[in-house]
LUMBALUM-107435 format. One line per 5 residues: for each residue x, z, y of C-alpha. Coordinates in nm, 3 decimals, always signed. Each point is the difference from the previous one (the first is absolute). Example, Ala and Ser with C-alpha at 12.3 -4.5 7.8 and 13.67 -1.06 7.14 Angstrom:
+1.230 +0.780 -0.450 ~ +0.137 -0.066 +0.344
END
This chain:
+12.983 +10.158 +15.771 ~ +0.243 -0.236 -0.166 ~ +0.240 -0.005 -0.291 ~ +0.192 +0.331 +0.013 ~ +0.327 -0.126 -0.139
+0.194 +0.321 +0.068 ~ -0.254 +0.220 -0.180 ~ +0.022 -0.237 -0.297 ~ +0.380 +0.014 +0.010 ~ -0.001 +0.382 -0.001
-0.249 +0.007 -0.289 ~ +0.212 -0.240 -0.204 ~ +0.317 +0.201 +0.070 ~ -0.174 +0.317 -0.114 ~ -0.211 -0.122 -0.292
+0.154 -0.322 -0.126 ~ -0.237 -0.292 -0.046 ~ -0.313 +0.031 +0.215 ~ -0.317 -0.208 -0.006 ~ -0.156 -0.068 +0.339
-0.375 -0.063 -0.008 ~ -0.153 -0.149 +0.314 ~ -0.353 -0.108 +0.088 ~ +0.044 -0.374 +0.048 ~ -0.358 -0.102 +0.078
-0.347 +0.151 +0.036 ~ -0.347 -0.139 -0.052 ~ -0.278 +0.225 +0.127 ~ +0.065 +0.375 +0.032 ~ +0.319 +0.173 -0.106
+0.135 +0.356 +0.025 ~ +0.317 -0.130 +0.170 ~ +0.107 -0.296 +0.207 ~ +0.215 -0.302 -0.089 ~ +0.363 +0.110 +0.006
-0.070 +0.353 -0.123 ~ +0.256 +0.074 -0.269 ~ +0.125 +0.260 -0.245 ~ +0.326 +0.043 -0.187 ~ -0.013 +0.091 -0.369
+0.277 +0.118 -0.230 ~ +0.015 +0.156 -0.343 ~ -0.097 +0.354 +0.093 ~ -0.150 -0.028 +0.343 ~ -0.126 -0.204 +0.291
-0.031 -0.003 +0.379 ~ -0.244 -0.166 +0.237 ~ -0.353 -0.101 -0.087 ~ -0.220 -0.308 -0.035 ~ -0.317 +0.207 +0.030
-0.010 +0.242 -0.290 ~ -0.265 +0.013 -0.271 ~ -0.013 -0.210 -0.311 ~ +0.159 -0.305 +0.166 ~ +0.314 +0.194 +0.086
+0.011 +0.177 -0.336 ~ -0.022 -0.327 -0.192 ~ +0.248 -0.175 +0.228 ~ +0.245 +0.288 -0.038 ~ -0.019 -0.006 -0.379
+0.044 -0.378 -0.002 ~ +0.296 +0.024 +0.238 ~ +0.186 +0.242 -0.228 ~ -0.026 -0.238 -0.295 ~ +0.059 -0.323 +0.197
+0.281 -0.222 -0.126 ~ -0.061 -0.315 +0.205 ~ +0.186 -0.010 +0.334 ~ -0.328 -0.061 +0.182 ~ -0.366 -0.050 -0.075
-0.318 -0.053 +0.199 ~ -0.322 +0.152 -0.138 ~ -0.362 +0.017 +0.114 ~ -0.224 +0.307 -0.021 ~ -0.373 +0.044 +0.068
-0.085 +0.333 +0.164 ~ -0.338 +0.055 -0.161 ~ -0.171 +0.262 -0.213 ~ +0.208 -0.094 -0.306 ~ +0.306 +0.129 +0.182
-0.180 +0.304 +0.134 ~ +0.045 -0.113 +0.361 ~ -0.286 -0.083 +0.231 ~ +0.181 -0.225 +0.249 ~ -0.169 -0.305 -0.148
+0.280 -0.238 +0.086 ~ +0.303 -0.140 -0.178 ~ +0.373 +0.021 +0.056 ~ +0.304 -0.198 -0.104 ~ +0.308 +0.208 -0.082
+0.356 -0.127 +0.000 ~ +0.229 +0.212 -0.221 ~ +0.376 -0.056 +0.021 ~ +0.285 +0.172 -0.182 ~ +0.307 +0.081 +0.211
+0.351 +0.115 -0.073 ~ +0.269 +0.045 +0.266 ~ +0.117 -0.360 -0.027 ~ -0.354 -0.127 +0.061 ~ -0.041 +0.231 +0.301
+0.328 -0.119 +0.150 ~ -0.119 -0.360 -0.032 ~ -0.309 +0.061 +0.215 ~ -0.024 -0.161 +0.342 ~ +0.026 +0.231 +0.303
-0.278 -0.159 +0.209 ~ -0.272 -0.150 -0.220 ~ -0.023 +0.038 -0.377 ~ -0.175 -0.299 -0.155 ~ -0.018 -0.063 -0.373
-0.215 -0.161 -0.265 ~ -0.067 +0.168 -0.336 ~ -0.039 -0.350 -0.144 ~ +0.338 -0.114 +0.143 ~ -0.157 -0.293 +0.182
+0.178 -0.193 +0.274 ~ -0.055 +0.161 +0.340 ~ -0.290 -0.175 +0.178 ~ +0.016 -0.114 +0.361 ~ -0.251 +0.271 +0.102
+0.243 +0.273 -0.107 ~ +0.299 -0.174 +0.158 ~ -0.189 -0.004 +0.331 ~ -0.067 +0.375 -0.021 ~ +0.367 +0.064 -0.069
+0.109 -0.225 +0.287 ~ -0.235 +0.176 +0.242 ~ +0.136 +0.339 -0.106 ~ +0.363 -0.105 +0.033 ~ -0.024 -0.215 +0.309
-0.277 +0.167 +0.200 ~ -0.009 +0.353 -0.139 ~ -0.361 -0.042 -0.115 ~ -0.036 +0.218 -0.307 ~ -0.265 -0.134 -0.240
-0.270 +0.220 -0.142 ~ +0.043 +0.082 -0.370 ~ -0.187 -0.277 -0.182 ~ -0.017 -0.228 -0.299 ~ +0.060 -0.356 +0.117
-0.025 -0.293 -0.240 ~ +0.108 +0.221 -0.290 ~ +0.282 +0.164 +0.197 ~ -0.003 +0.364 +0.107 ~ +0.129 +0.038 +0.353
+0.090 +0.337 +0.154 ~ +0.201 +0.086 +0.311 ~ +0.280 +0.250 -0.058 ~ -0.114 +0.331 +0.138 ~ +0.197 +0.147 +0.288
-0.096 +0.326 +0.175 ~ -0.145 -0.062 +0.345 ~ +0.029 +0.352 +0.144 ~ +0.321 +0.196 +0.060 ~ -0.076 +0.371 -0.034
+0.261 +0.262 +0.087 ~ -0.064 +0.350 -0.129 ~ +0.214 +0.261 +0.176 ~ +0.027 +0.305 -0.222 ~ +0.018 +0.059 -0.376
-0.176 +0.335 -0.018 ~ -0.326 +0.066 -0.183 ~ -0.209 -0.223 +0.228 ~ +0.261 -0.278 +0.006 ~ +0.010 -0.001 -0.380
-0.379 -0.005 -0.023 ~ -0.014 -0.291 +0.243 ~ +0.250 -0.200 -0.205 ~ -0.202 +0.072 -0.316 ~ -0.321 -0.123 +0.165
+0.133 -0.295 +0.201 ~ +0.276 -0.148 -0.216 ~ -0.238 -0.166 -0.251 ~ -0.163 -0.196 +0.284 ~ +0.161 -0.345 -0.002
-0.005 -0.065 +0.374 ~ +0.234 +0.286 +0.090 ~ +0.379 -0.014 +0.004 ~ +0.093 +0.367 +0.032 ~ +0.319 +0.136 +0.155
+0.031 +0.373 -0.066 ~ +0.238 +0.201 +0.219 ~ +0.128 +0.357 -0.017 ~ +0.314 +0.200 +0.067 ~ +0.162 -0.016 -0.344
-0.037 -0.123 -0.358 ~ -0.097 +0.348 -0.121 ~ -0.318 -0.027 +0.209 ~ -0.132 -0.283 -0.217 ~ -0.149 +0.026 -0.350
+0.218 -0.105 -0.292 ~ -0.218 -0.307 -0.059 ~ -0.245 -0.190 +0.214 ~ -0.178 -0.336 -0.019 ~ +0.183 -0.331 +0.003
-0.037 -0.174 +0.333 ~ +0.051 +0.320 +0.201 ~ +0.332 +0.006 +0.185 ~ +0.136 +0.351 +0.050 ~ +0.240 +0.055 +0.289
+0.180 +0.335 +0.000 ~ +0.180 +0.058 +0.329 ~ +0.118 +0.302 +0.192 ~ -0.141 -0.148 +0.322 ~ -0.341 -0.157 -0.072
-0.082 -0.055 +0.367 ~ +0.292 -0.244 +0.028 ~ -0.182 -0.235 -0.237 ~ -0.296 -0.061 +0.230 ~ +0.178 -0.283 +0.178
+0.037 -0.181 -0.333 ~ -0.375 +0.002 -0.077 ~ -0.185 -0.328 +0.055 ~ -0.206 -0.002 +0.317 ~ -0.313 -0.067 -0.206
+0.059 +0.293 -0.237 ~ -0.246 +0.283 -0.056 ~ +0.131 +0.357 +0.001 ~ -0.114 +0.331 -0.143 ~ +0.196 +0.292 +0.145
-0.011 +0.317 -0.211 ~ +0.344 +0.158 -0.027 ~ +0.071 +0.369 -0.061 ~ +0.112 +0.041 +0.363 ~ -0.215 -0.008 +0.314
+0.314 -0.076 +0.198 ~ +0.068 -0.305 -0.216 ~ -0.363 -0.106 +0.017 ~ +0.015 +0.012 +0.379 ~ +0.321 -0.200 +0.020
-0.140 -0.261 -0.242 ~ -0.306 -0.036 +0.223 ~ +0.223 -0.027 +0.306 ~ +0.210 -0.274 -0.157 ~ -0.300 -0.187 -0.137
-0.154 -0.008 +0.348 ~ +0.327 -0.142 +0.135 ~ +0.015 -0.252 -0.286 ~ -0.322 -0.170 -0.110 ~ -0.243 +0.023 -0.289
-0.338 -0.116 -0.122 ~ -0.120 +0.346 -0.095 ~ +0.148 +0.349 +0.016 ~ -0.167 +0.306 -0.147 ~ +0.117 +0.359 +0.031
-0.101 +0.285 -0.228 ~ -0.106 +0.314 +0.180 ~ -0.268 +0.197 +0.176 ~ -0.161 -0.058 +0.338 ~ +0.220 +0.277 +0.138
+0.317 -0.169 -0.126 ~ -0.109 -0.331 +0.149 ~ -0.078 +0.159 +0.339 ~ +0.353 +0.141 +0.010 ~ +0.147 -0.332 -0.108
-0.193 -0.191 +0.267 ~ +0.139 +0.229 +0.266 ~ +0.357 -0.030 -0.129 ~ -0.025 -0.378 -0.036 ~ -0.128 -0.028 +0.357
+0.298 +0.206 +0.117 ~ +0.222 -0.247 -0.186 ~ -0.142 -0.279 +0.217 ~ -0.277 -0.155 -0.210 ~ -0.326 -0.094 +0.168
-0.333 +0.143 -0.121 ~ -0.106 -0.348 -0.111 ~ +0.316 -0.041 -0.204 ~ -0.028 +0.347 -0.155 ~ -0.362 -0.070 -0.101
+0.125 -0.268 -0.238 ~ +0.104 +0.277 -0.237 ~ -0.281 +0.124 -0.223 ~ -0.012 +0.377 -0.060 ~ -0.127 +0.156 -0.213
+0.002 -0.257 -0.279 ~ -0.235 -0.024 -0.295 ~ -0.339 +0.159 -0.041 ~ +0.023 +0.372 +0.088 ~ -0.332 +0.068 -0.169
+0.153 -0.078 -0.339 ~ +0.227 +0.305 +0.017 ~ +0.371 +0.074 +0.022 ~ +0.107 -0.061 -0.359 ~ +0.279 -0.265 +0.005
-0.199 -0.241 -0.218 ~ -0.306 +0.042 +0.222 ~ +0.208 -0.072 +0.307 ~ +0.144 -0.307 -0.174 ~ -0.345 -0.128 -0.097
-0.120 +0.042 +0.358 ~ +0.303 -0.177 +0.144 ~ -0.037 -0.285 -0.249 ~ -0.364 -0.040 +0.101 ~ +0.106 -0.003 +0.366
+0.255 -0.275 -0.062 ~ -0.233 -0.210 -0.213 ~ -0.338 +0.031 +0.169 ~ -0.149 -0.332 +0.118 ~ +0.033 +0.083 +0.370
+0.373 +0.060 -0.050 ~ +0.035 -0.329 -0.184 ~ -0.170 -0.183 +0.287 ~ +0.242 +0.162 +0.243 ~ +0.298 -0.113 -0.208
-0.131 -0.356 -0.017 ~ -0.030 -0.007 +0.380 ~ +0.357 +0.126 +0.029 ~ +0.125 -0.268 -0.236 ~ -0.179 -0.278 +0.189
+0.112 +0.120 +0.343
END
């Protein structure tokens, strides 16, 4: 995880001035890792630095903060009602839209004490710009360094029905996903949905398959079996990292037969996963979405993706 500049921009647009609180350093145990951050505004907040008394106190301090930036230290002992036993340093920074627009788009490095940038930080920046080596979030010689977060997984959700909406609700908060959401018309989508989700209303969804990146992941769950089949057909003729189809074993048996008739080999057809999710959880849209999310995020799936990326 890095500095989510776009989430900060959206929060500032919606709420005005926003204070971002990030864990800058840890000594011993901590409820969250370095780089974990939350956004705080007058009447609300998003994200978390671990909850409990630490987060409560940091939130209250953030709402009354007047300094542009400050670095504070906190012991996580019995006095705070937390049993981690370690200590954390928190960097709290107040942002308006002008400050967000001034942020770098690769590595964000700044010093709350406004010191001159040390050579160690310059080297991290140079490696990020010249070699594409993103630094870990860290406090270096009094400077907080964070790579700008960019989603690493392109997820295309085909269908904006009950299950499609539940999937967007569950998956859109996860920072690694850039979601493209496709259906046959604007009336198929909810009036509002999360920032960072790109809706694509089109009368011919299947024509969009050729525009999907070859490393994209796809979840096919339209209102039409005919459209589902054609999407599977076109995905098999295109390329993808993962493709999942909603449906029963009976539906998938019929699809396998039809896809074979369309000229796809059994090995190629087997790349599509059907059914998706965890059938034992039930058929409620949110239960399907939870199961699919678990399927996409489980460690074995992550290992598979890493192999694909290194191939």
